[in-house]
Steps between C-alpha positions, in 0.01 A plus 500: 500500500167464326237245616557294190869459571432404860258215392716350229719293748181354644392355160836349426521329840236228449646392160838473657353259761370240239703176480739499207351182330153639510610826371671333217191312409291818484760673284521198253124430480352621172223749540150339470298605204204693584178288504671150564325244724638253754374134482121466547378328823306171515130496461238280663542141367747621237870584449670723240717339237813723552754292298783623733450871427534762769431820310209571275479797266195702456234316287647165590248219543507212754251203482399304806465126534233337721622289796447120492129413547376820357392594142485834317155631486405547132466870390709648783840663460799313629780758439622850621667794328783732639361865496718777648675287761167318587323183386154514363209360705366147437211304644528152652492261203590157648230283649444133600363274230419135434734311265409410147162329492496122541568287182212253455512179301145527380472874441721799389499869623305736289703718268398817686714394800790346306715828519397590862750450784326703780230322686417672829286341776138444387582499121346218286603325179299284252582192286402350173476109463771336305436291187364159599295650787158659546375760739308389807296817572381371843862574624674834530766570235674768704797522736545767764818645660449433879600710802819295526576578143436144391258394219183333596475126428332448163207273432519252207259728300620339164412129445654258246313434188404148396584319178234293317438161664703243293319248291570131535770325289391186326684201645680730744483693822554859615634581852342825614581466871656856500183653365433713180565852635766734347840350554385142564635202306317182371666176403416245224536117494375213285341169591705177470540414134507862381784748464486875549551718188537864596565700810513326834373805697343844444454797734240784521675808361403840362332499165379776264193601698513287807684188618541181309684166487857546388512179283268301286372179661675179377357188351529133618604286205451129506815278522521211255721200502706396194376226275504165693789279390446207263598152584616205281242225437244705687247777467316788692132429558261785407790742431404866501653806327623664836523415860448753790587469868348187651417319174636156441587267218465118507735261299418166352728242340462317170411132491788279600657773732464555863484850669765567770472821705213739575229468245382849567700827550346848571588855423650702790673841534840605623636863485212604270586228254294187421667164536375132522490326844703196397681354203290299256477122539662235279363219292695185507467192275282243659610208266857491645354444848281226349787327327700505827216331684473231225874437519488450873209259468686288239807485724297367793356209288839342390459118504769301672537147356479201736815327610604195286633293789500524868872554504622760735554825299839676497364802689410260788791262505568404851138473602345155555144414395268440786239229529151546408300638789246278665154529381565468127551761229814622352706808609639741247866450411770739632596573147146625413493730799835652416419538137167676573687726746749600239247569248296706738806706606589561142148612416502746798833645390396537142171653614675765704741586222219528237296714737797731556563515125144586405463748797809700374374500136163602604637804710715612200223464250674229292398140478654176367432433136336187377844352406636563854191328642547209260863463608407495860241234438763287322750550766266398788304225310810321398603402848625146499427248779766226557388146472501444864294830548774624736593817315345761261751631255489755219594381143882451457565396850400137478 
């Protein structure tokens, strides 16, 4: 037996000792193509984006992604290539960096840094002042990425511009308590008796070349009252063509009339509208009041005739005459006293009625005519006194 024949059983013996499942897998596994690569390993501060692949053919490319807190260094490769069962070499390309530079209200990042996302320790950035601000060169306009990878605290190296100082408004006021710097507002108001025509406020905003007020300043227009009302049987003294706030008018009645109410009223303002302080007065006929006083005077002078005989009057029947008191003289008769009392009571009642009638007619603006007065005179002058002066009766009741 040749040496080759004696060694054959020794080669077959290890294969026969493999477990049946493993042997089946080896038989069914497709042969790997020459040059294929297995998944690439992790790199410092980066991991490959495998997308669930386990086998990579020759010339395949895998890109790495930086771990959280690290940024790709610009200009360095971040991928590898499969070359003959091996991955190509790659340098470390992920490093620590500050975040995007701080956004400032008064300044914007210069354009040269707008597309940059890698800011290692010690790197600096610069800013330009925004519109409405001016550069303060005494302060640094740079920010630095510190050792803790935080940006340094910025100085306020851009200051607000100032709008022109507002001019005064005639008959008005300007509230500038907020100042006149960019973004500030001012407020307008008018003096009493004037109304605002235009904007109530304005703010310092960006203009063509610098900053300016957003709205034109308003005007304060004088408020006028309407024409003063006319009155019957009266006039306005020294009447003018127009009346402004605080001005007054004075009324005067014609001869024979009396003024009732305020003789003067003045112009006031309500809700930016002019109005008069009170209603105008009234002129009432003085002659009616004069006639009333004459009538009362006539009624109080009615003559009562003397008694014709000392007989006891009907109104006093049952009373007995008394003797003349000692010391002489005569005492007034009971009939005379009663008669005078009746006349006085009648006069008082008539006076009250007439006063009420004339008061009501005066308030309503109407008065008795001459004929009415005449009828009243006839009615109260034709009172009849009985022969014994005991009663006063109107005509027809004798």
